[in-house]
C-alpha positions as CSV (number, residue, x, y, z in Angstrom):
1,M,52.5,17.6,20.4
2,T,53.4,17.9,16.8
3,D,51.2,19.5,14.2
4,T,50.4,17.0,11.5
5,P,49.0,18.5,8.3
6,V,45.7,17.0,7.2
7,N,45.2,16.2,3.6
8,S,42.8,18.8,2.0
9,Q,40.8,16.0,0.4
10,I,39.9,14.7,3.8
11,T,38.9,18.1,5.2
12,D,36.8,18.7,2.0
13,A,35.1,15.3,2.4
14,V,34.2,16.0,6.0
15,T,33.0,19.5,5.3
16,Q,30.8,18.3,2.4
17,T,29.3,15.6,4.6
18,N,28.5,18.1,7.3
19,V,27.0,20.5,4.8
20,K,24.9,17.7,3.3
21,V,23.6,16.7,6.7
22,V,22.7,20.2,7.7
23,A,21.1,20.9,4.3
24,E,18.9,17.8,4.5
25,A,17.7,18.5,8.1
26,P,14.8,20.8,7.2
27,A,13.5,18.4,4.5
28,Q,13.6,15.5,7.0
29,A,11.8,17.6,9.6
30,I,9.0,18.6,7.2
31,A,8.6,15.1,5.9
32,S,8.3,13.8,9.5
33,L,5.7,16.6,10.1
34,Y,3.7,15.6,7.1
35,Q,3.8,11.9,8.0
36,V,2.6,12.6,11.6
37,S,-0.1,15.0,10.5
38,S,-1.5,12.6,7.9
39,H,-1.5,9.8,10.4
40,S,-3.4,11.9,12.9
41,T,-5.9,13.0,10.2
42,G,-6.5,9.3,9.3
43,L,-7.1,8.5,13.0
44,A,-9.6,11.3,13.3
45,L,-11.5,10.1,10.2
46,Q,-11.5,6.5,11.6
47,N,-12.9,7.8,14.9
48,A,-15.6,9.8,13.1
49,V,-16.6,6.7,11.1
50,H,-16.7,4.6,14.2
51,S,-18.9,7.2,16.1
52,Q,-21.3,7.4,13.1
53,Q,-21.6,3.6,13.1
54,V,-22.4,3.5,16.8
55,L,-25.0,6.3,16.5
56,N,-26.6,4.3,13.6
57,Q,-26.9,1.3,15.8
58,I,-28.4,3.3,18.6
59,S,-30.9,5.0,16.3
60,S,-31.9,1.6,14.9
61,A,-32.7,0.4,18.5
62,V,-34.6,3.6,19.3
63,V,-36.7,3.4,16.1
64,S,-37.5,-0.3,16.8
65,K,-38.5,0.5,20.4
66,A,-40.6,3.5,19.2
67,V,-42.4,1.3,16.7
68,Q,-43.0,-1.4,19.3
69,L,-44.5,1.3,21.6
70,I,-46.7,2.6,18.8
71,M,-47.9,-0.9,17.9
72,A,-48.7,-1.6,21.6
73,V,-51.0,1.4,22.0
74,G,-54.1,-0.5,21.0
75,D,-53.3,-3.5,23.3
76,K,-53.6,-1.6,26.5
77,P,-57.0,-1.9,28.3
């Protein structure tokens, strides 16, 4: 097997590409982390709003039943 010299411009290009990829990896990881955490925060807020709406519906039903019971107090013999 013969040793063929590689052009220095090719090795420089490959080295710079590798350095660029390695240098961008932490930024990509942090960006992904921020995106996932903001998505999960949004889902948590959506769940909180939904729970509050359900509790408001339940409280409306409870209040109407309580008013019905109060109004029916005089009707009982």
